[in-house]
N, C-alpha and C positions, 0 to 999 in steps of 0.2 A: 332645706333643713339638714344640718349636719348632726350626726348621732354617733357617739362613742359607745361601742357595744360592750360595756363593762367598766369597772373602775380602773383596770389596767388593760384596756382594750388593745387587741392586736389588729383591729380593723375599725375604720370609720366609714359609716354609710352616709351618702348624700342622697336625700329623698327629695324628689321634685313634688312640691305641694302646690304648684300653680293652679291645679284643679283638685281641690281637697277630696272630692269623691272618687278621684282616679289617681291618688298619690301612688308613686312608684319609685323604686330605687333607680337613681340616675347613674350612680357610679359608686365604687368601693375604693377606699384608699388604705394603704398600709402606713400607719404613722411610724416615725423613726424610733419610737419608744412606746411602752404601754401607756395609752392615752387615758386620762381621767376625766377632764372637763373640756368642753368645746364652747367657744363663745365667738359670735360674729361681731366684728367691729361695727359700731353704729353708723359709720360712713359707708360700710358695705364691702370694700375691696379686700379686707383681710379677715382671716379666721385664726383665732388663738387656740392652741391645744396644749394643755398642761399635762405633765407626766404624773402618773400615779405612784411610781416608785423611783423616779429619777428627778434630779433637780434640773429639768430642762423645760423650755417652752418652745413649741414649734409655731412659726408664723407661716400660714398658707395663704395663697391668693384664693379668693372666693371661688374662682373657676376650678380650683383643685387640679389644674393641669401641670403646674410647675412643681419641682421639688421644694419642700418647705425649707425655710431658713430657721435654724435652731439657735437659741440663746440660753445662757446659763441662768438658772434661778438660784436664789439664796439657799434653798433646801427643798427636798422632795415634799410633795403635798402629803399630808397625813389624813387618811380617811378615818372619820369618827362616826359613831352612830347618828350624830346630828346631821351629818352630811351624806349619809348613804342609808340605804334600806337595811334594816336589821333582819338578818335571816332567822327564820323560825319564829318570828313574831306573830302572835295570833291576830293582831289588828291589821286592818287594811293599810297599805302604804299611803302616805299623804301625797297629794299632788305637789310636784316640784314647781318652783317658780324662780325666776331670776330677773334682775334688773340690769340691763347693759347700759353703762354710762361712759361718756367720753373721758379720756385721760385729762385730769385736772391740770390746768396751766400752772397753778400754784405748786403742785407736786413736781411738775417739770422744772420749774424754777429752783426748787429746793435741791433736786437731784443734780442739775447742771452746776449749781453753785457749789455743792459738795465735791463734784468732780474737779472744779476749778481749784478749790482749797486744797484737796488731798493730792492733786497733781502739781501743785505749785504754779498753776496757771500755764502749764506747758502741754503741748500736744503730744500724743502717743506715749504718755506715761500711764502705765497700767494701775488700776485701782480695784481692789476686790469689792464685790457687791456687798459683802458683810460690812466693810468699812463705810460704804456709802450709806447703808441702813443706819449704822451707829451715828454717823455725822448728822443725819436728819431726824434722829430720834425714833426710828422704826425698829420693830422687832426683827430678829434675824430671818424669820420665815415669811416676811411680808412680801406678797406677790406683786404689789404695786411697783416696786423698784424695777424688776426686770421689764415690766410693761412700759414704764417711763423710759428706761434705757432704750428699748426697742423703738419707741417713738422718736427719741433723740437721734437714734441711728438712721431712721427713715428721713429725718430732716438733714442728715449729714453733719450733725454737731457732735456725735459720739460714735465710737466703734468698738465692737467686741474684739478682744485679742485671743490668740490661740490658747492661752493658759486660763481662760474663763474670766479674766479681769476686763475692765472697761476703761477706755481712754477718750479724752477729748480729741477731736480732729483739729486740724489747722483751721478749718472753717468754724468750728465750735469756739476756738480761742478768739478768733477775729470777731465773731458774733458777740461773745461776752464782753470783749473790750469795747466794741461799739455801743453795746447796751449800757455798760457802766459809764461811758462818756456822755451818753444822752441823759443819764440819771443825775448828773452833777448839777 
């Protein structure tokens, strides 16, 4: 179990809960920025960490042994009373719950199609995340887009650029051309 210790945590604790009555801290990690949320990929090998005050997402291997890969997000996460415990509240905090779902293939199709359109169907042409959001009708702060881009990056179809923009790779362009040819 991965736990961010605060809404802009300087430390993430990995707790071994394989024996619930003897749970213990397995290791401590220092995130590359103040961490807000931690989510484990449904398939297990990746852990996503969002920034509390920065527009970044860190992708860790579940083993926590390798340095994380960071990607740009559209905007920093905004903490609201609905998403965090209100300090000084006389009532007991509610139990948190979360549903972890796989990345939607439909969402991936929308994002890669927007990259194709905005780049003119060319590899290595940088596109701002905000432009991708606008092209597919998402709000500027939508966290699905960076997650979709990270998935496309893992598949080798898109890559982050040094300036925070994203681009199709040569493999991504070929994949789209093949996909479009099959759809005719």
